[in-house]
C-alpha positions as CSV (number, residue, x, y, z in Angstrom):
1,M,57.9,16.9,32.6
2,G,55.6,18.4,35.4
3,I,52.7,16.7,35.3
4,L,52.3,13.9,33.1
5,A,49.7,13.8,30.1
6,R,46.4,11.2,30.5
7,A,47.6,9.7,27.3
8,D,51.0,8.5,28.8
9,L,49.8,7.6,31.9
10,I,47.0,5.1,29.9
11,S,49.6,3.8,27.5
12,V,52.0,2.6,30.2
13,A,50.5,-0.7,29.9
14,H,50.9,-0.6,26.3
15,I,54.3,0.5,26.5
16,G,55.7,-2.6,28.5
17,Q,53.3,-5.3,26.1
18,A,55.2,-3.7,23.2
19,S,56.9,-6.3,21.3
20,N,58.8,-4.3,19.2
21,M,60.5,-1.6,21.4
22,S,64.1,-2.2,22.6
23,D,64.1,-3.8,26.3
24,T,66.4,-1.2,27.4
25,L,67.0,-0.5,31.3
26,R,66.2,2.6,30.6
27,H,63.2,1.8,28.6
28,R,62.2,-0.6,31.8
29,V,62.9,1.8,34.4
30,R,60.6,4.0,32.7
31,V,57.9,2.2,32.2
32,K,58.2,1.3,35.6
33,L,58.2,5.1,36.9
34,L,54.9,5.8,34.6
35,R,53.5,2.6,35.9
36,Q,53.8,3.8,39.4
37,L,52.3,7.1,38.8
38,A,49.6,5.4,36.6
39,E,48.6,3.8,40.0
40,D,48.6,6.4,42.1
41,G,45.9,7.9,40.5
42,V,44.9,11.5,39.8
43,P,47.3,13.7,42.2
44,D,45.9,15.8,44.8
45,S,45.3,19.3,43.7
46,E,45.4,20.2,47.1
47,H,48.4,18.4,49.1
48,D,51.8,18.0,47.3
49,D,52.6,14.2,47.2
50,P,56.7,13.9,47.4
51,R,56.8,10.4,46.3
52,R,55.1,11.8,43.3
53,I,57.1,14.7,42.8
54,A,60.2,12.4,43.3
55,I,59.1,10.0,40.8
56,E,58.3,12.8,38.1
57,T,61.9,14.2,39.1
58,D,63.3,11.4,38.3
59,L,61.6,11.2,34.9
60,D,62.7,14.4,34.1
61,A,66.0,13.6,35.1
62,L,66.5,10.6,33.0
63,A,65.2,12.2,29.8
64,S,68.3,14.6,30.5
65,V,70.4,11.9,30.8
66,A,72.5,10.1,27.3
67,E,72.5,6.3,27.1
68,G,74.6,4.5,29.4
69,D,75.0,7.2,32.3
70,P,75.5,6.1,35.7
71,L,72.4,7.4,36.7
72,I,69.9,5.0,34.8
73,E,72.0,2.1,37.2
74,E,70.9,4.0,39.9
75,L,67.4,4.8,39.0
76,A,67.0,1.2,38.4
77,A,68.4,0.0,41.8
78,R,66.2,2.6,43.5
79,Y,63.1,1.5,42.0
80,L,64.2,-2.0,41.7
81,V,63.7,-2.4,38.3
82,F,65.9,-5.9,37.0
């Protein structure tokens, strides 16, 4: 995924509030990670941010696993998603 598109960050609030979207653990983890990136604001182009890199890496991993994969529960525990 790398650098997130601005539209992804802007739509985070809408993703979390959409009533017709499924409420799977995977979805809740993804919303939380995107929200954290949005709250962090624009990345500093001069310095690497280890937290941002970790979150982006976890988003990539989340997108690459099948529903029900143990990684989803691991990420949920790491980011305190219930």
